[in-house]
GUTORRO-301206 format. One record per residue (C-alpha): y, z, x; residue in one letter; residue number from 1. Coordinates in steps of 0.5 Angstrom, whole numbers, always signed. Each point is the difference from the previous one (the first is absolute). Example, Ala and Ser with C-alpha at 12.3 -4.5 7.8 and 13.67 -1.06 7.14 Angstrom:
# GUTORRO-301206
<pt Y="-9" Z="+16" X="+25" resn="A" resi="1"/>
<pt Y="+7" Z="-2" X="+2" resn="S" resi="2"/>
***
This chain:
# GUTORRO-301206
<pt Y="+24" Z="+264" X="-53" resn="M" resi="1"/>
<pt Y="-3" Z="+5" X="-4" resn="S" resi="2"/>
<pt Y="+1" Z="+8" X="+2" resn="R" resi="3"/>
<pt Y="-3" Z="+6" X="-2" resn="I" resi="4"/>
<pt Y="+1" Z="+7" X="+1" resn="V" resi="5"/>
<pt Y="-6" Z="+5" X="+1" resn="V" resi="6"/>
<pt Y="+1" Z="+7" X="-1" resn="A" resi="7"/>
<pt Y="-5" Z="+3" X="+4" resn="G" resi="8"/>
<pt Y="-3" Z="+8" X="+0" resn="M" resi="9"/>
<pt Y="+1" Z="+2" X="+7" resn="P" resi="10"/>
<pt Y="-7" Z="+2" X="+2" resn="A" resi="11"/>
<pt Y="-4" Z="-4" X="+5" resn="A" resi="12"/>
<pt Y="-6" Z="+0" X="-5" resn="G" resi="13"/>
<pt Y="+5" Z="-4" X="-5" resn="H" resi="14"/>
<pt Y="+4" Z="-4" X="+5" resn="V" resi="15"/>
<pt Y="-6" Z="-2" X="+5" resn="N" resi="16"/>
<pt Y="-3" Z="-5" X="-6" resn="P" resi="17"/>
<pt Y="+7" Z="-3" X="-2" resn="S" resi="18"/>
<pt Y="+2" Z="-1" X="+7" resn="V" resi="19"/>
<pt Y="-5" Z="-7" X="+1" resn="P" resi="20"/>
<pt Y="+2" Z="-2" X="-7" resn="I" resi="21"/>
<pt Y="+7" Z="+0" X="+2" resn="V" resi="22"/>
<pt Y="-1" Z="-4" X="+6" resn="R" resi="23"/>
<pt Y="-4" Z="-5" X="-4" resn="A" resi="24"/>
<pt Y="+6" Z="+0" X="-5" resn="L" resi="25"/>
<pt Y="+5" Z="-2" X="+6" resn="V" resi="26"/>
<pt Y="-4" Z="-5" X="+3" resn="E" resi="27"/>
<pt Y="+0" Z="-4" X="-6" resn="R" resi="28"/>
<pt Y="+8" Z="+0" X="+0" resn="G" resi="29"/>
<pt Y="+1" Z="+6" X="-5" resn="I" resi="30"/>
<pt Y="+5" Z="+5" X="+1" resn="E" resi="31"/>
<pt Y="-2" Z="+7" X="+0" resn="V" resi="32"/>
<pt Y="+4" Z="+6" X="+0" resn="T" resi="33"/>
<pt Y="-4" Z="+7" X="+1" resn="Y" resi="34"/>
<pt Y="+3" Z="+6" X="-2" resn="Y" resi="35"/>
<pt Y="-4" Z="+7" X="+3" resn="S" resi="36"/>
<pt Y="+1" Z="+5" X="+5" resn="D" resi="37"/>
<pt Y="+4" Z="-1" X="+7" resn="E" resi="38"/>
<pt Y="-7" Z="+3" X="+3" resn="E" resi="39"/>
<pt Y="-3" Z="-8" X="-2" resn="F" resi="40"/>
<pt Y="+6" Z="-4" X="+2" resn="R" resi="41"/>
<pt Y="-4" Z="-2" X="+6" resn="G" resi="42"/>
<pt Y="-6" Z="-2" X="-4" resn="A" resi="43"/>
<pt Y="+4" Z="-4" X="-6" resn="V" resi="44"/>
<pt Y="+4" Z="-3" X="+5" resn="E" resi="45"/>
<pt Y="-6" Z="-3" X="+5" resn="R" resi="46"/>
<pt Y="-2" Z="-4" X="-7" resn="T" resi="47"/>
<pt Y="+7" Z="-4" X="+1" resn="G" resi="48"/>
<pt Y="+3" Z="+4" X="-6" resn="A" resi="49"/>
<pt Y="+6" Z="+3" X="-2" resn="E" resi="50"/>
<pt Y="+0" Z="+8" X="+1" resn="F" resi="51"/>
<pt Y="+4" Z="+4" X="-4" resn="R" resi="52"/>
<pt Y="-1" Z="+8" X="+0" resn="A" resi="53"/>
<pt Y="+0" Z="+4" X="-6" resn="Y" resi="54"/>
<pt Y="+6" Z="+6" X="+0" resn="P" resi="55"/>
<pt Y="-2" Z="+5" X="+5" resn="A" resi="56"/>
<pt Y="-4" Z="+6" X="-2" resn="G" resi="57"/>
<pt Y="-2" Z="-4" X="-7" resn="A" resi="58"/>
<pt Y="-8" Z="+0" X="+2" resn="L" resi="59"/>
<pt Y="-4" Z="+0" X="+6" resn="T" resi="60"/>
<pt Y="-6" Z="-1" X="+3" resn="S" resi="61"/>
<pt Y="-1" Z="+7" X="+1" resn="R" resi="62"/>
<pt Y="+3" Z="+2" X="-7" resn="D" resi="63"/>
<pt Y="-6" Z="-3" X="-3" resn="I" resi="64"/>
<pt Y="-5" Z="+3" X="+5" resn="A" resi="65"/>
<pt Y="+2" Z="+7" X="-1" resn="E" resi="66"/>
<pt Y="+0" Z="-1" X="-8" resn="A" resi="67"/>
<pt Y="-6" Z="-2" X="+1" resn="T" resi="68"/>
<pt Y="-3" Z="+6" X="+4" resn="S" resi="69"/>
<pt Y="+3" Z="+5" X="-5" resn="R" resi="70"/>
<pt Y="-1" Z="-4" X="-6" resn="G" resi="71"/>
<pt Y="-4" Z="-5" X="+0" resn="G" resi="72"/>
<pt Y="+2" Z="-7" X="-5" resn="P" resi="73"/>
<pt Y="+4" Z="+4" X="-5" resn="V" resi="74"/>
<pt Y="+5" Z="+3" X="+5" resn="L" resi="75"/>
<pt Y="+1" Z="-7" X="+3" resn="V" resi="76"/>
<pt Y="+1" Z="-3" X="-7" resn="V" resi="77"/>
<pt Y="+6" Z="+5" X="+0" resn="R" resi="78"/>
<pt Y="+3" Z="-1" X="+7" resn="R" resi="79"/>
<pt Y="+0" Z="-7" X="-2" resn="G" resi="80"/>
<pt Y="+3" Z="+1" X="-7" resn="F" resi="81"/>
<pt Y="+6" Z="+4" X="+4" resn="A" resi="82"/>
<pt Y="+0" Z="-5" X="+5" resn="A" resi="83"/>
<pt Y="+1" Z="-5" X="-6" resn="T" resi="84"/>
<pt Y="+6" Z="+3" X="-3" resn="E" resi="85"/>
<pt Y="+4" Z="-2" X="+7" resn="T" resi="86"/>
<pt Y="-4" Z="-6" X="+2" resn="L" resi="87"/>
<pt Y="+0" Z="-4" X="-7" resn="A" resi="88"/>
<pt Y="+8" Z="+0" X="+0" resn="P" resi="89"/>
<pt Y="+0" Z="-2" X="+7" resn="F" resi="90"/>
<pt Y="-4" Z="-6" X="-1" resn="L" resi="91"/>
<pt Y="+4" Z="-2" X="-6" resn="V" resi="92"/>
<pt Y="+6" Z="+0" X="+3" resn="D" resi="93"/>
<pt Y="-4" Z="-4" X="+6" resn="E" resi="94"/>
<pt Y="-3" Z="-5" X="-4" resn="L" resi="95"/>
<pt Y="+7" Z="-1" X="-4" resn="R" resi="96"/>
<pt Y="+3" Z="-2" X="+6" resn="A" resi="97"/>
<pt Y="-5" Z="-5" X="+2" resn="R" resi="98"/>
<pt Y="-4" Z="-2" X="-6" resn="R" resi="99"/>
<pt Y="-7" Z="-2" X="+3" resn="P" resi="100"/>
<pt Y="-5" Z="-4" X="-4" resn="D" resi="101"/>
<pt Y="-5" Z="+5" X="-1" resn="A" resi="102"/>
<pt Y="-2" Z="+7" X="+2" resn="V" resi="103"/>
<pt Y="-6" Z="+2" X="+3" resn="A" resi="104"/>
<pt Y="-2" Z="+8" X="+0" resn="F" resi="105"/>
<pt Y="-5" Z="+4" X="+3" resn="D" resi="106"/>
<pt Y="-4" Z="+2" X="-7" resn="S" resi="107"/>
<pt Y="+2" Z="+7" X="+1" resn="N" resi="108"/>
<pt Y="+7" Z="-1" X="+2" resn="A" resi="109"/>
<pt Y="+3" Z="+2" X="-7" resn="L" resi="110"/>
<pt Y="+8" Z="-2" X="+3" resn="W" resi="111"/>
<pt Y="-2" Z="-7" X="+1" resn="G" resi="112"/>
<pt Y="-3" Z="-1" X="-8" resn="Y" resi="113"/>
<pt Y="+6" Z="+3" X="-3" resn="L" resi="114"/>
<pt Y="+5" Z="-4" X="+4" resn="A" resi="115"/>
<pt Y="-3" Z="-7" X="-1" resn="A" resi="116"/>
<pt Y="-1" Z="+2" X="-7" resn="A" resi="117"/>
<pt Y="+7" Z="+2" X="-1" resn="T" resi="118"/>
<pt Y="+3" Z="-7" X="+2" resn="L" resi="119"/>
<pt Y="-6" Z="-4" X="-3" resn="D" resi="120"/>
<pt Y="-2" Z="-2" X="+6" resn="L" resi="121"/>
<pt Y="-8" Z="-3" X="+1" resn="P" resi="122"/>
<pt Y="-5" Z="+6" X="+3" resn="K" resi="123"/>
<pt Y="-5" Z="+0" X="+5" resn="I" resi="124"/>
<pt Y="-5" Z="+5" X="+1" resn="S" resi="125"/>
<pt Y="-3" Z="+2" X="+6" resn="L" resi="126"/>
<pt Y="-6" Z="+4" X="-2" resn="M" resi="127"/>
<pt Y="-3" Z="+3" X="+7" resn="T" resi="128"/>
<pt Y="-6" Z="+3" X="-3" resn="T" resi="129"/>
<pt Y="-5" Z="+0" X="-6" resn="C" resi="130"/>
<pt Y="+2" Z="+2" X="-7" resn="M" resi="131"/>
<pt Y="-3" Z="+5" X="-2" resn="L" resi="132"/>
<pt Y="-2" Z="+2" X="-7" resn="G" resi="133"/>
<pt Y="-4" Z="+5" X="-5" resn="T" resi="134"/>
<pt Y="-7" Z="-1" X="+3" resn="A" resi="135"/>
<pt Y="+2" Z="+1" X="+7" resn="D" resi="136"/>
<pt Y="+2" Z="+7" X="-1" resn="F" resi="137"/>
<pt Y="-7" Z="+1" X="-3" resn="R" resi="138"/>
<pt Y="-2" Z="-1" X="+6" resn="R" resi="139"/>
<pt Y="+2" Z="+7" X="+2" resn="M" resi="140"/>
<pt Y="-3" Z="+6" X="-1" resn="T" resi="141"/>
<pt Y="+3" Z="+7" X="-4" resn="T" resi="142"/>
<pt Y="+1" Z="+3" X="+6" resn="R" resi="143"/>
<pt Y="+3" Z="-6" X="+4" resn="E" resi="144"/>
<pt Y="+4" Z="-1" X="-6" resn="T" resi="145"/>
<pt Y="+2" Z="+8" X="+0" resn="L" resi="146"/>
<pt Y="+2" Z="-1" X="+8" resn="H" resi="147"/>
<pt Y="+4" Z="-6" X="-1" resn="S" resi="148"/>
<pt Y="+4" Z="+2" X="-6" resn="L" resi="149"/>
<pt Y="+1" Z="+8" X="+3" resn="R" resi="150"/>
<pt Y="+6" Z="-3" X="+5" resn="P" resi="151"/>
<pt Y="+3" Z="-5" X="-5" resn="M" resi="152"/>
<pt Y="+1" Z="+4" X="-7" resn="L" resi="153"/>
<pt Y="+6" Z="+4" X="+3" resn="P" resi="154"/>
<pt Y="+4" Z="-7" X="+1" resn="H" resi="155"/>
<pt Y="-2" Z="-3" X="-7" resn="V" resi="156"/>
<pt Y="+6" Z="+4" X="-4" resn="P" resi="157"/>
<pt Y="+5" Z="-3" X="+5" resn="S" resi="158"/>
<pt Y="-3" Z="-7" X="+0" resn="V" resi="159"/>
<pt Y="+1" Z="-1" X="-7" resn="V" resi="160"/>
<pt Y="+7" Z="+3" X="+1" resn="A" resi="161"/>
<pt Y="+2" Z="-5" X="+5" resn="A" resi="162"/>
<pt Y="-4" Z="-6" X="-4" resn="K" resi="163"/>
<pt Y="+5" Z="+3" X="-6" resn="Q" resi="164"/>
<pt Y="+6" Z="-1" X="+4" resn="R" resi="165"/>
<pt Y="-2" Z="-7" X="+2" resn="L" resi="166"/>
<pt Y="-1" Z="-2" X="-7" resn="L" resi="167"/>
<pt Y="+7" Z="+3" X="-2" resn="R" resi="168"/>
<pt Y="+4" Z="-4" X="+6" resn="R" resi="169"/>
<pt Y="-4" Z="-6" X="+0" resn="F" resi="170"/>
<pt Y="-2" Z="-1" X="-7" resn="G" resi="171"/>
<pt Y="-7" Z="-2" X="-4" resn="K" resi="172"/>
<pt Y="+2" Z="-7" X="+1" resn="R" resi="173"/>
<pt Y="-2" Z="-1" X="+7" resn="V" resi="174"/>
<pt Y="-5" Z="+6" X="+1" resn="Y" resi="175"/>
<pt Y="-7" Z="-2" X="+2" resn="P" resi="176"/>
<pt Y="-5" Z="+1" X="-5" resn="P" resi="177"/>
<pt Y="-4" Z="+6" X="+0" resn="A" resi="178"/>
<pt Y="-4" Z="+1" X="+4" resn="P" resi="179"/>
<pt Y="+6" Z="-1" X="+5" resn="T" resi="180"/>
<pt Y="-4" Z="+0" X="+6" resn="L" resi="181"/>
<pt Y="-2" Z="-4" X="+4" resn="P" resi="182"/>
<pt Y="+4" Z="-5" X="-4" resn="M" resi="183"/>
<pt Y="-2" Z="-7" X="-1" resn="R" resi="184"/>
<pt Y="+6" Z="-7" X="+0" resn="G" resi="185"/>
<pt Y="+0" Z="-6" X="-3" resn="D" resi="186"/>
<pt Y="-4" Z="-2" X="+6" resn="L" resi="187"/>
<pt Y="-4" Z="+6" X="+3" resn="T" resi="188"/>
<pt Y="-4" Z="-2" X="+7" resn="I" resi="189"/>
<pt Y="-5" Z="+5" X="+2" resn="F" resi="190"/>
<pt Y="-2" Z="-1" X="+8" resn="P" resi="191"/>
<pt Y="-7" Z="+2" X="-1" resn="I" resi="192"/>
<pt Y="-6" Z="-3" X="-2" resn="P" resi="193"/>
<pt Y="-2" Z="-1" X="-7" resn="R" resi="194"/>
<pt Y="-6" Z="+4" X="+2" resn="E" resi="195"/>
<pt Y="+4" Z="+6" X="+1" resn="L" resi="196"/>
<pt Y="+3" Z="+1" X="-6" resn="Q" resi="197"/>
<pt Y="-4" Z="+4" X="-6" resn="P" resi="198"/>
<pt Y="+0" Z="-3" X="-7" resn="P" resi="199"/>
<pt Y="+6" Z="+1" X="-3" resn="N" resi="200"/>
<pt Y="+4" Z="-2" X="-7" resn="P" resi="201"/>
<pt Y="+7" Z="-1" X="+3" resn="R" resi="202"/>
<pt Y="-3" Z="-5" X="+5" resn="I" resi="203"/>
<pt Y="+3" Z="-7" X="-4" resn="D" resi="204"/>
<pt Y="+2" Z="-7" X="+2" resn="D" resi="205"/>
<pt Y="+6" Z="+2" X="+4" resn="R" resi="206"/>
<pt Y="-5" Z="+4" X="+5" resn="C" resi="207"/>
<pt Y="-2" Z="-4" X="+7" resn="H" resi="208"/>
<pt Y="-5" Z="+3" X="+4" resn="F" resi="209"/>
<pt Y="+1" Z="-4" X="+7" resn="V" resi="210"/>
<pt Y="-4" Z="+5" X="+4" resn="G" resi="211"/>
<pt Y="+3" Z="+4" X="+7" resn="P" resi="212"/>
<pt Y="+6" Z="-2" X="+3" resn="T" resi="213"/>
<pt Y="-2" Z="+3" X="+7" resn="I" resi="214"/>
<pt Y="+4" Z="-4" X="+6" resn="D" resi="215"/>
<pt Y="-6" Z="-1" X="+5" resn="R" resi="216"/>
<pt Y="+5" Z="-2" X="+5" resn="A" resi="217"/>
<pt Y="+3" Z="+6" X="+0" resn="H" resi="218"/>
<pt Y="-2" Z="+4" X="+6" resn="R" resi="219"/>
<pt Y="+3" Z="+6" X="+5" resn="A" resi="220"/>
<pt Y="+4" Z="-4" X="+5" resn="D" resi="221"/>
<pt Y="-4" Z="+4" X="+5" resn="R" resi="222"/>
<pt Y="-5" Z="+6" X="-1" resn="L" resi="223"/>
<pt Y="+2" Z="+6" X="+4" resn="D" resi="224"/>
<pt Y="-5" Z="+1" X="+6" resn="P" resi="225"/>
<pt Y="-3" Z="+6" X="-3" resn="E" resi="226"/>
<pt Y="-2" Z="-3" X="-6" resn="L" resi="227"/>
<pt Y="-2" Z="-7" X="+3" resn="A" resi="228"/>
<pt Y="-5" Z="+4" X="+5" resn="A" resi="229"/>
<pt Y="-3" Z="+4" X="-6" resn="H" resi="230"/>
<pt Y="-1" Z="-6" X="-4" resn="L" resi="231"/>
<pt Y="-3" Z="-4" X="+5" resn="D" resi="232"/>
<pt Y="-7" Z="+1" X="+1" resn="G" resi="233"/>
<pt Y="-7" Z="-1" X="-2" resn="S" resi="234"/>
<pt Y="+0" Z="+6" X="-5" resn="A" resi="235"/>
<pt Y="+2" Z="-1" X="-7" resn="P" resi="236"/>
<pt Y="+7" Z="+2" X="-3" resn="V" resi="237"/>
<pt Y="+0" Z="+4" X="-6" resn="V" resi="238"/>
<pt Y="+7" Z="+1" X="-2" resn="L" resi="239"/>
<pt Y="+2" Z="+6" X="-5" resn="V" resi="240"/>
<pt Y="+7" Z="+0" X="-3" resn="S" resi="241"/>
<pt Y="+2" Z="+2" X="-7" resn="L" resi="242"/>
<pt Y="+6" Z="-4" X="-1" resn="G" resi="243"/>
<pt Y="+8" Z="+1" X="+1" resn="T" resi="244"/>
<pt Y="+0" Z="+4" X="-7" resn="L" resi="245"/>
<pt Y="-6" Z="+4" X="-1" resn="H" resi="246"/>
<pt Y="-1" Z="+3" X="+7" resn="T" resi="247"/>
<pt Y="-5" Z="+4" X="+2" resn="G" resi="248"/>
<pt Y="+0" Z="+7" X="+2" resn="T" resi="249"/>
<pt Y="-1" Z="+4" X="+7" resn="D" resi="250"/>
<pt Y="-7" Z="+3" X="-3" resn="D" resi="251"/>
<pt Y="-2" Z="-7" X="-2" resn="F" resi="252"/>
<pt Y="+1" Z="-3" X="+6" resn="F" resi="253"/>
<pt Y="-3" Z="+6" X="+4" resn="R" resi="254"/>
<pt Y="-6" Z="-2" X="-5" resn="D" resi="255"/>
<pt Y="+0" Z="-6" X="+3" resn="C" resi="256"/>
<pt Y="+0" Z="+2" X="+7" resn="F" resi="257"/>
<pt Y="-7" Z="+4" X="-2" resn="T" resi="258"/>
<pt Y="-2" Z="-6" X="-4" resn="A" resi="259"/>
<pt Y="+0" Z="-5" X="+5" resn="L" resi="260"/>
<pt Y="+0" Z="+3" X="+6" resn="A" resi="261"/>
<pt Y="-7" Z="-3" X="+3" resn="D" resi="262"/>
<pt Y="+0" Z="-6" X="-4" resn="L" resi="263"/>
<pt Y="-1" Z="-6" X="+5" resn="P" resi="264"/>
<pt Y="+6" Z="-3" X="-2" resn="A" resi="265"/>
<pt Y="+8" Z="+0" X="+3" resn="R" resi="266"/>
<pt Y="+4" Z="+4" X="-6" resn="V" resi="267"/>
<pt Y="+8" Z="-1" X="-2" resn="V" resi="268"/>
<pt Y="+3" Z="+5" X="-4" resn="L" resi="269"/>
<pt Y="+6" Z="-2" X="-3" resn="A" resi="270"/>
<pt Y="+3" Z="+7" X="-2" resn="V" resi="271"/>
<pt Y="+7" Z="-2" X="-3" resn="G" resi="272"/>
<pt Y="+7" Z="+2" X="+1" resn="A" resi="273"/>
<pt Y="-1" Z="+7" X="-3" resn="H" resi="274"/>
<pt Y="-6" Z="+3" X="+4" resn="V" resi="275"/>
<pt Y="+1" Z="+1" X="+7" resn="D" resi="276"/>
<pt Y="-6" Z="-2" X="+4" resn="P" resi="277"/>
<pt Y="+1" Z="+7" X="+5" resn="A" resi="278"/>
<pt Y="-1" Z="+4" X="-6" resn="R" resi="279"/>
<pt Y="-7" Z="-3" X="+0" resn="L" resi="280"/>
<pt Y="-2" Z="+2" X="+7" resn="G" resi="281"/>
<pt Y="-4" Z="-4" X="+5" resn="P" resi="282"/>
<pt Y="-3" Z="-6" X="-3" resn="P" resi="283"/>
<pt Y="-7" Z="-2" X="+2" resn="P" resi="284"/>
<pt Y="-1" Z="-5" X="+5" resn="A" resi="285"/>
<pt Y="-2" Z="-6" X="-4" resn="N" resi="286"/>
<pt Y="+6" Z="+2" X="-4" resn="T" resi="287"/>
<pt Y="+8" Z="-3" X="+1" resn="L" resi="288"/>
<pt Y="+5" Z="+4" X="-5" resn="V" resi="289"/>
<pt Y="+6" Z="-4" X="-2" resn="R" resi="290"/>
<pt Y="+6" Z="+1" X="-6" resn="P" resi="291"/>
<pt Y="-1" Z="-8" X="-1" resn="S" resi="292"/>
<pt Y="-3" Z="-5" X="+3" resn="V" resi="293"/>
<pt Y="+1" Z="-8" X="-1" resn="P" resi="294"/>
<pt Y="-5" Z="+0" X="-6" resn="Q" resi="295"/>
<pt Y="-2" Z="-8" X="+0" resn="L" resi="296"/>
<pt Y="-1" Z="+0" X="+8" resn="D" resi="297"/>
<pt Y="-5" Z="+6" X="-1" resn="V" resi="298"/>
<pt Y="-4" Z="-2" X="-6" resn="L" resi="299"/>
<pt Y="+0" Z="-7" X="+4" resn="A" resi="300"/>
<pt Y="-5" Z="+4" X="+4" resn="R" resi="301"/>
<pt Y="-3" Z="+5" X="-4" resn="A" resi="302"/>
<pt Y="-7" Z="+1" X="-3" resn="S" resi="303"/>
<pt Y="+2" Z="+6" X="-6" resn="V" resi="304"/>
<pt Y="+6" Z="+1" X="-3" resn="F" resi="305"/>
<pt Y="+1" Z="+7" X="-3" resn="V" resi="306"/>
<pt Y="+6" Z="+0" X="-4" resn="T" resi="307"/>
<pt Y="+3" Z="+2" X="-7" resn="H" resi="308"/>
<pt Y="-1" Z="-6" X="-3" resn="G" resi="309"/>
<pt Y="+7" Z="-2" X="-2" resn="G" resi="310"/>
<pt Y="+0" Z="-8" X="-2" resn="M" resi="311"/>
<pt Y="+4" Z="-2" X="+8" resn="N" resi="312"/>
<pt Y="-5" Z="+4" X="+4" resn="S" resi="313"/>
<pt Y="-6" Z="-2" X="-5" resn="A" resi="314"/>
<pt Y="+1" Z="-8" X="+1" resn="L" resi="315"/>
<pt Y="+2" Z="+1" X="+7" resn="E" resi="316"/>
<pt Y="-7" Z="+3" X="+1" resn="G" resi="317"/>
<pt Y="-3" Z="-5" X="-4" resn="L" resi="318"/>
<pt Y="+4" Z="-6" X="+3" resn="A" resi="319"/>
<pt Y="-4" Z="+2" X="+7" resn="H" resi="320"/>
<pt Y="-6" Z="+1" X="-3" resn="G" resi="321"/>
<pt Y="-1" Z="+7" X="+2" resn="V" resi="322"/>
<pt Y="-4" Z="+5" X="-6" resn="P" resi="323"/>
<pt Y="+5" Z="+5" X="-2" resn="L" resi="324"/>
<pt Y="-2" Z="+8" X="-1" resn="V" resi="325"/>
<pt Y="+5" Z="+2" X="-6" resn="V" resi="326"/>
<pt Y="+3" Z="+6" X="-1" resn="L" resi="327"/>
<pt Y="+5" Z="+0" X="-6" resn="P" resi="328"/>
<pt Y="+5" Z="+4" X="-2" resn="Q" resi="329"/>
<pt Y="+2" Z="-2" X="-6" resn="H" resi="330"/>
<pt Y="-3" Z="-4" X="-6" resn="V" resi="331"/>
<pt Y="+2" Z="-7" X="+2" resn="E" resi="332"/>
<pt Y="-3" Z="+0" X="+7" resn="Q" resi="333"/>
<pt Y="-6" Z="+3" X="-3" resn="L" resi="334"/>
<pt Y="+0" Z="-7" X="-4" resn="A" resi="335"/>
<pt Y="+1" Z="-4" X="+6" resn="I" resi="336"/>
<pt Y="-6" Z="+4" X="+5" resn="G" resi="337"/>
<pt Y="-4" Z="+0" X="-7" resn="S" resi="338"/>
<pt Y="+1" Z="-8" X="+0" resn="T" resi="339"/>
<pt Y="-1" Z="+0" X="+7" resn="V" resi="340"/>
<pt Y="-7" Z="+4" X="+0" resn="A" resi="341"/>
<pt Y="-2" Z="-4" X="-6" resn="E" resi="342"/>
<pt Y="+0" Z="-6" X="+4" resn="R" resi="343"/>
<pt Y="-5" Z="+3" X="+5" resn="G" resi="344"/>
<pt Y="+7" Z="+0" X="+5" resn="A" resi="345"/>
<pt Y="+1" Z="+8" X="+1" resn="G" resi="346"/>
<pt Y="-1" Z="+7" X="-2" resn="I" resi="347"/>
<pt Y="+4" Z="+4" X="-4" resn="V" resi="348"/>
<pt Y="+0" Z="+8" X="+1" resn="L" resi="349"/>
<pt Y="+4" Z="+3" X="-6" resn="R" resi="350"/>
<pt Y="+1" Z="+7" X="+3" resn="H" resi="351"/>
<pt Y="+8" Z="+0" X="+1" resn="H" resi="352"/>
<pt Y="+1" Z="-2" X="-7" resn="L" resi="353"/>
<pt Y="-3" Z="+7" X="-2" resn="S" resi="354"/>
<pt Y="+4" Z="+3" X="+6" resn="G" resi="355"/>
<pt Y="-6" Z="+2" X="+4" resn="R" resi="356"/>
<pt Y="-1" Z="-2" X="+8" resn="A" resi="357"/>
<pt Y="-5" Z="-5" X="+1" resn="V" resi="358"/>
<pt Y="-6" Z="+3" X="+4" resn="P" resi="359"/>
<pt Y="+0" Z="-3" X="+7" resn="P" resi="360"/>
<pt Y="-7" Z="-1" X="-1" resn="A" resi="361"/>
<pt Y="+1" Z="-5" X="-6" resn="E" resi="362"/>
<pt Y="+5" Z="-3" X="+4" resn="L" resi="363"/>
<pt Y="-4" Z="-2" X="+5" resn="R" resi="364"/>
<pt Y="-6" Z="-2" X="-4" resn="E" resi="365"/>
<pt Y="+5" Z="-5" X="-3" resn="A" resi="366"/>
<pt Y="+3" Z="-2" X="+6" resn="V" resi="367"/>
<pt Y="-7" Z="-1" X="+3" resn="D" resi="368"/>
<pt Y="-2" Z="-4" X="-6" resn="R" resi="369"/>
<pt Y="+6" Z="-5" X="+0" resn="A" resi="370"/>
<pt Y="-1" Z="+0" X="+8" resn="L" resi="371"/>
<pt Y="-8" Z="-3" X="-1" resn="T" resi="372"/>
<pt Y="-1" Z="-2" X="-6" resn="G" resi="373"/>
<pt Y="+0" Z="-8" X="+0" resn="Q" resi="374"/>
<pt Y="+0" Z="-1" X="-7" resn="S" resi="375"/>
<pt Y="+7" Z="+4" X="-1" resn="M" resi="376"/>
<pt Y="+3" Z="-4" X="+7" resn="R" resi="377"/>
<pt Y="-3" Z="-6" X="-4" resn="A" resi="378"/>
<pt Y="+3" Z="+1" X="-6" resn="A" resi="379"/>
<pt Y="+7" Z="+2" X="+3" resn="A" resi="380"/>
<pt Y="+0" Z="-6" X="+3" resn="R" resi="381"/>
<pt Y="-1" Z="-4" X="-7" resn="T" resi="382"/>
<pt Y="+5" Z="+3" X="-3" resn="L" resi="383"/>
<pt Y="+5" Z="-1" X="+5" resn="G" resi="384"/>
<pt Y="-1" Z="-7" X="-1" resn="E" resi="385"/>
<pt Y="+0" Z="+0" X="-7" resn="R" resi="386"/>
<pt Y="+7" Z="+3" X="+1" resn="L" resi="387"/>
<pt Y="+4" Z="-6" X="+2" resn="T" resi="388"/>
<pt Y="-2" Z="-4" X="-6" resn="A" resi="389"/>
<pt Y="+6" Z="+1" X="-4" resn="G" resi="390"/>
<pt Y="+5" Z="-3" X="+6" resn="G" resi="391"/>
<pt Y="+4" Z="+6" X="+2" resn="G" resi="392"/>
<pt Y="+7" Z="+0" X="+1" resn="A" resi="393"/>
<pt Y="+0" Z="-8" X="+1" resn="T" resi="394"/>
<pt Y="-3" Z="+0" X="-8" resn="A" resi="395"/>
<pt Y="+5" Z="+5" X="-2" resn="A" resi="396"/>
<pt Y="+6" Z="-4" X="+3" resn="A" resi="397"/>
<pt Y="-3" Z="-6" X="-4" resn="E" resi="398"/>
<pt Y="+0" Z="+4" X="-8" resn="L" resi="399"/>
<pt Y="+7" Z="+2" X="+3" resn="I" resi="400"/>
<pt Y="+3" Z="-6" X="+1" resn="A" resi="401"/>
<pt Y="-3" Z="-3" X="-6" resn="S" resi="402"/>
<pt Y="+2" Z="+6" X="-4" resn="F" resi="403"/>
<pt Y="+8" Z="-2" X="+3" resn="L" resi="404"/>
<pt Y="-1" Z="-8" X="-2" resn="S" resi="405"/>
<pt Y="-2" Z="+2" X="-7" resn="A" resi="406"/>
<pt Y="+7" Z="+3" X="-1" resn="R" resi="407"/>
<pt Y="+5" Z="-4" X="+3" resn="R" resi="408"/>
***
C-alpha cells in the first residue's frame, strides 16, 4: 500500500480544500498521515486519514490571522519562516522514522518542502489559490500599492534575515528556487479551475488544475433554530462574510446595517471572531449577526454573497450559482474578483485596497444590482457549472495515485 504524508498549513482556507482530496486518496486505498495543528484533528480524522499534531505552539490559525491583520502577507511569511525552524527538523525526524512514498505540502508550508527535499522524497504541492505574476500586481493603483506596502515594509528585514538562517541551516540544495512562495512540487495540484489562474510563466506541465474540491455533502448536522428561521422565508438571502483571516471592522459592519437595512432581503452578517456583535449595536430587523455561520448551508439558500474574494469563498459562492460582491483587501483577492467580474458574475468594490471605507450607498447599489440583475445571476450559474470540469478531489487523487505508481 502506498503512503503519503501531508504537511498542512493550519488555517481553514488551506485545510478545507485539502480534506476532500485526502478523503479521495483514502478511498483509493492510499494511506495518508496528515500533520497540522490540533485544531484540525477532527476534520482530518473524518476522512479516515491518520492525524499527527505539530509541536504545541509552533504555528496556529490564530498566529496566521494575527500576522495577516498586523502586517499582511509579509508578516505571515515571517511567521511561517519562524515556524519552519521548528517544524522542518520535527518532520525530518518523523519521516526518517517512518518513510513515506511522497510528501504533499501546502504550497506555503515551507517546512514540508524542506523535509521532503532533505530526505530526497518526491514532492507534491497543494496550491490552494492562483499563482500571481507581475501583471497581476499592475492591477493595483499607486494609492492601493502604497497602502498595501505600508504595514509590510517594517517586516521585510526580519523576513530576509529569517530566510538566510534557513538557508544556512538547510543549505541551498534543498531550499526551493526563487521566488520561494508559493512553492511548486514534482507534481503541483491546483484545486481551482484553470479559468481563475491568470497567465503566468511558472505554470508548466507539472501543474494540474482540477477545479474546486468543495465537499457538497458536508453540511451542518443541524442549523440552530434562530438561523434556520431567518433563512426560511420568501425574501432573498444576502450573506456578508470577509473570511476567517481578513475580517471586517466594527465600522464596516455598522455600514452594512445602514446599507442593507431597508433591502427587501434577509441579511446574514458573519463578523468573525475578532468583532463582538454587542459592540455593533442593535441590528436592523432584516439582519442576523453571528461570529460565524456554516457557509455552505447559507450559500445554498443565498442570492448574493458579499465577500473579500478569497479563493475558497469565491469558489463556494460560484459553485452555488451565487453572484459575488467582492471587497478585496489584497492583490490576490483583486485578481480573483476581477476575473469573476470580467465574466459577468460579480462586482468589485476596491475601497479597502486603499484603506477607505465602502460608502453605504455604493454597497447598497452593488448588492441591489446583484440581486436584481438577471444576467449576473445567469453568469454566476454558468461559471459555477464550468468550475467542476476539472474533476475536483477525485481527479486530484487520480493524479497523485499515478504519480506514486510511476515512482515505484
